C-alpha positions as CSV (number, residue, x, y, z in Angstrom):
1,X,-20.7,59.9,31.5
2,X,-18.6,57.6,33.6
3,X,-20.3,54.8,32.1
4,X,-19.9,52.0,29.6
5,X,-16.2,52.0,30.6
6,X,-16.9,50.9,34.1
7,X,-18.5,47.8,35.7
8,X,-17.3,45.5,33.0
9,X,-17.8,42.2,35.0
10,X,-21.5,43.0,35.5
11,X,-21.9,44.5,32.1
12,X,-20.4,41.7,30.0
13,X,-21.0,38.5,32.0
14,X,-23.3,37.7,29.1
15,X,-24.7,39.5,26.0
16,X,-28.0,40.6,27.4
17,X,-27.2,44.2,28.2
18,X,-25.0,44.5,25.0
19,X,-28.0,43.3,23.0
20,X,-30.1,46.2,24.1
21,X,-27.5,48.6,22.6
22,X,-26.9,46.5,19.5
23,X,-30.7,46.5,18.7
24,X,-30.6,50.3,18.4
25,X,-27.8,50.0,15.8
26,X,-29.3,47.1,13.9
27,X,-32.9,48.4,13.7
28,X,-32.3,52.1,12.9
29,X,-29.0,52.5,11.1
30,X,-29.1,53.7,7.6
31,X,-26.1,52.8,5.5
32,X,-25.2,51.3,2.1
33,X,-23.4,48.4,3.9
34,X,-23.9,47.2,7.5
35,X,-21.2,47.9,10.0
36,X,-19.8,44.4,10.4
37,X,-19.5,43.5,6.7
38,X,-18.1,47.0,6.0
39,X,-15.3,46.4,8.6
40,X,-14.6,42.9,7.3
41,X,-14.1,44.2,3.7
42,X,-11.5,46.7,5.0
43,X,-9.4,44.1,6.7
44,X,-6.2,43.1,4.8
45,X,-6.6,39.4,5.6
46,X,-4.9,36.6,3.8
47,X,-6.3,33.0,3.5
48,X,-5.2,30.7,6.4
49,X,-4.2,33.7,8.5
50,X,-4.2,33.3,12.3
51,X,-6.4,35.9,13.9
52,X,-6.8,36.9,17.6
53,X,-10.0,38.7,18.4
54,X,-9.6,40.5,21.7
55,X,-12.8,41.4,23.5
56,X,-14.7,39.2,21.1
57,X,-18.0,39.5,22.9
58,X,-20.6,37.0,21.7
59,X,-18.9,36.6,18.3
60,X,-21.5,38.7,16.4
61,X,-18.8,40.2,14.1
62,X,-17.6,36.9,12.8
63,X,-21.1,35.5,12.3
64,X,-21.9,38.6,10.2
65,X,-18.6,38.7,8.4
66,X,-17.9,35.1,7.6
67,X,-18.8,35.5,3.9
68,X,-16.7,38.7,3.6
69,X,-13.3,37.3,4.8
70,X,-11.0,34.7,3.3
71,X,-11.6,31.1,4.0
72,X,-9.6,28.8,6.3
73,X,-8.8,31.5,8.9
74,X,-7.6,30.2,12.3
75,X,-9.7,32.2,14.7
76,X,-8.9,32.6,18.4
77,X,-11.7,34.3,20.4
78,X,-10.7,36.0,23.7
79,X,-12.6,38.0,26.2
80,X,-12.3,38.9,29.9
81,X,-15.7,37.3,30.3
82,X,-15.8,33.5,30.2
83,X,-19.5,33.7,29.4
84,X,-18.8,35.8,26.3
85,X,-16.0,33.4,25.2
86,X,-18.3,30.4,25.5
87,X,-21.1,32.1,23.5
88,X,-18.7,33.3,20.8
89,X,-17.2,29.9,20.3
90,X,-20.6,28.2,20.1
91,X,-21.7,30.8,17.5
92,X,-18.5,30.6,15.4
93,X,-17.6,26.9,15.4
94,X,-20.3,26.1,12.8
95,X,-18.9,28.8,10.5
96,X,-16.4,28.1,7.6
97,X,-13.2,28.7,9.5
98,X,-10.2,26.3,9.7
99,X,-10.4,26.4,13.4
100,X,-12.1,28.3,16.3
101,X,-10.8,28.3,19.8
102,X,-11.7,30.4,22.8
103,X,-9.5,31.7,25.6
104,X,-10.4,33.9,28.6
105,X,-7.8,36.6,28.6
106,X,-6.9,40.1,30.0
107,X,-6.0,42.4,27.1
108,X,-3.1,43.8,29.1
109,X,-1.6,40.4,29.9
110,X,-2.3,38.1,26.9
111,X,-1.5,34.4,27.5
112,X,0.0,33.9,24.0
113,X,3.5,33.6,22.7
114,X,5.4,36.4,21.0
115,X,4.6,36.7,17.3
116,X,1.7,34.2,17.5
117,X,-0.8,35.9,15.2
118,X,-1.0,37.4,11.7
119,X,-3.7,39.8,12.8
120,X,-5.3,41.1,16.0
121,X,-8.8,42.5,16.0
122,X,-10.0,44.8,18.8
123,X,-13.5,46.1,18.1
124,X,-14.9,48.7,20.4
125,X,-13.0,47.4,23.4
126,X,-9.8,49.4,24.1
127,X,-11.8,52.1,25.9
128,X,-12.5,49.5,28.6
129,X,-8.9,49.4,29.5
130,X,-7.6,51.8,32.3
131,X,-4.4,52.2,30.1
132,X,-5.0,51.3,26.4
133,X,-1.3,51.7,25.7
134,X,-0.6,48.6,27.8
135,X,-3.1,46.7,25.7
136,X,-1.5,48.0,22.5
137,X,2.0,46.9,23.7
138,X,0.7,43.4,24.4
139,X,-1.0,43.3,21.0
140,X,2.3,44.4,19.4
141,X,4.1,41.6,21.2
142,X,1.8,38.8,20.0
143,X,1.7,40.0,16.4
144,X,4.0,38.5,13.8
145,X,6.4,40.9,12.0
146,X,4.3,42.3,9.1
147,X,1.1,41.5,11.0
148,X,-1.6,44.1,11.5
149,X,-3.9,45.4,14.2
150,X,-7.5,46.5,13.5
151,X,-9.2,48.7,16.1
152,X,-12.7,50.1,16.0
153,X,-14.0,52.9,18.2
154,X,-16.4,55.9,18.1
155,X,-15.8,59.6,17.6
156,X,-16.7,61.9,20.5
157,X,-19.6,63.3,18.4
158,X,-21.1,59.8,17.8
159,X,-24.9,59.8,18.4
160,X,-24.8,63.2,20.0
161,X,-28.5,63.6,19.7
162,X,-29.0,60.5,21.9
163,X,-26.5,61.3,24.5
164,X,-27.9,64.8,24.9
165,X,-30.9,63.1,26.5
166,X,-28.7,61.5,29.2
167,X,-27.9,64.8,30.8
168,X,-30.9,64.1,33.2
169,X,-28.5,61.5,34.8
170,X,-25.8,64.1,35.3
171,X,-23.9,62.9,32.3
172,X,-22.0,64.8,29.7
173,X,-23.8,64.8,26.3
174,X,-21.0,62.7,24.8
175,X,-20.6,59.1,23.6
176,X,-18.8,57.5,26.5
177,X,-16.7,55.3,24.3
178,X,-15.6,58.2,22.1
179,X,-14.9,60.3,25.2
180,X,-12.7,57.5,26.7
181,X,-10.8,56.4,23.6
182,X,-12.1,58.3,20.6
183,X,-10.6,59.0,17.2
184,X,-7.7,61.2,18.3
185,X,-6.7,58.9,21.2
186,X,-6.8,55.8,18.9
187,X,-4.8,57.5,16.2
188,X,-2.2,58.8,18.7
189,X,-1.8,55.6,20.7
190,X,-1.5,53.4,17.6
191,X,0.9,55.7,15.9
192,X,3.1,55.8,19.1
193,X,3.2,52.0,19.3
194,X,3.4,51.0,15.6
195,X,4.7,54.1,13.8
196,X,1.8,54.0,11.3
197,X,-1.9,54.1,11.3
198,X,-4.7,54.6,8.7
199,X,-8.3,55.4,9.4
200,X,-11.7,55.0,7.7
201,X,-15.1,56.1,8.9
202,X,-18.2,54.0,8.3
203,X,-20.7,56.2,6.3
204,X,-23.9,55.8,8.3
205,X,-26.7,57.6,10.3
206,X,-29.7,56.6,12.3
207,X,-33.4,57.3,12.1
208,X,-35.0,56.0,15.3
209,X,-38.7,55.6,15.4
210,X,-39.3,53.8,18.7
211,X,-38.8,55.7,22.0
212,X,-38.7,52.6,24.1
213,X,-35.6,51.3,22.2
214,X,-33.8,54.5,23.1
215,X,-34.8,54.1,26.8
216,X,-33.7,50.4,26.9
217,X,-30.4,51.1,25.2
218,X,-29.3,54.1,27.3
219,X,-30.4,52.5,30.6
220,X,-28.4,49.3,29.9
221,X,-25.2,50.7,31.4
222,X,-24.2,53.3,34.0
223,X,-25.4,55.8,35.0
224,X,-28.7,55.0,33.4
225,X,-29.0,51.5,34.8
226,X,-28.6,52.9,38.3
227,X,-30.9,55.9,38.0
228,X,-33.7,56.4,40.5
229,X,-37.4,56.6,39.6
230,X,-37.4,60.4,39.3
231,X,-34.4,60.4,36.9
232,X,-36.0,57.6,34.8
233,X,-39.2,59.6,34.6
234,X,-37.3,62.7,33.5
235,X,-35.4,60.6,31.0
236,X,-38.7,59.3,29.5
237,X,-40.0,62.9,29.3
238,X,-36.8,64.0,27.5
239,X,-37.1,61.2,25.0
240,X,-40.8,62.0,24.4
241,X,-40.0,65.7,23.8
242,X,-37.2,64.8,21.3
243,X,-39.5,62.5,19.3
244,X,-42.3,65.1,19.4
245,X,-39.9,67.7,18.0
246,X,-38.9,65.3,15.2
247,X,-42.5,64.4,14.3
248,X,-42.0,60.9,15.6
249,X,-38.5,60.4,14.3
250,X,-35.2,61.0,16.1
251,X,-32.4,61.8,13.5
252,X,-29.0,60.7,14.9
253,X,-25.5,61.2,13.4
254,X,-23.0,58.4,13.7
255,X,-19.2,58.4,14.0
256,X,-17.7,54.9,14.0
257,X,-14.2,54.4,12.6
258,X,-11.7,51.6,11.8
259,X,-8.0,52.1,12.5
260,X,-5.3,49.8,11.1
261,X,-1.6,49.7,12.1
262,X,1.0,47.2,10.8
263,X,4.0,45.8,12.7
264,X,7.2,46.3,10.8
265,X,8.4,43.2,9.0
């Protein structure tokens, strides 16, 4: 699937298309702890730390994690999309942070001083870069000595049962994010830049009970959002068959991981 990693300007001008995919996660994931709070609890943050969130999207992570992180954080929200930055800032300013600022920024050319931040967060975004290693080099530059980078991404086997349905569009039955910058790529690139990396996988799975939510999520980005009527009809048929085989429930495995590297002090 040449996919979620392309057409970023159209995809992420605002959060509408992202919300269709997020709904699938929020409504049907089964886990002891939700994804955002789980990530927040893994972050080795100190009180009053300065944080740069690259590819912040609409700020959903910080809204969900505000009670799980130390108080008085100085939060800088950056994204290539000015619409996302505005939405994120508006969402996060009422939260209990010491400061919240927004900045439109390209991850491969960050408009920040060397050693400006105690931590950088890059959640499910490095696969959007043509060369993630350039983004990692910029992140390394803006981190203070001893600071850390937290990256999230998916494994290639993530939600395999869902992506098997997209073969009607001519796609590979793979998570596009995991295929573009999955576990092995993340570990290798971060190890190469930082010399260290640790990984944890969120224990979770999905039980999807509404076929329309599958359709809306997987037609919210290419190639599904550009499919013709015949392909869309075939896609609906494939979804219906999968739900029928599962007696109205589609069981889906998940592979979402957190990688942390630290810059030498």
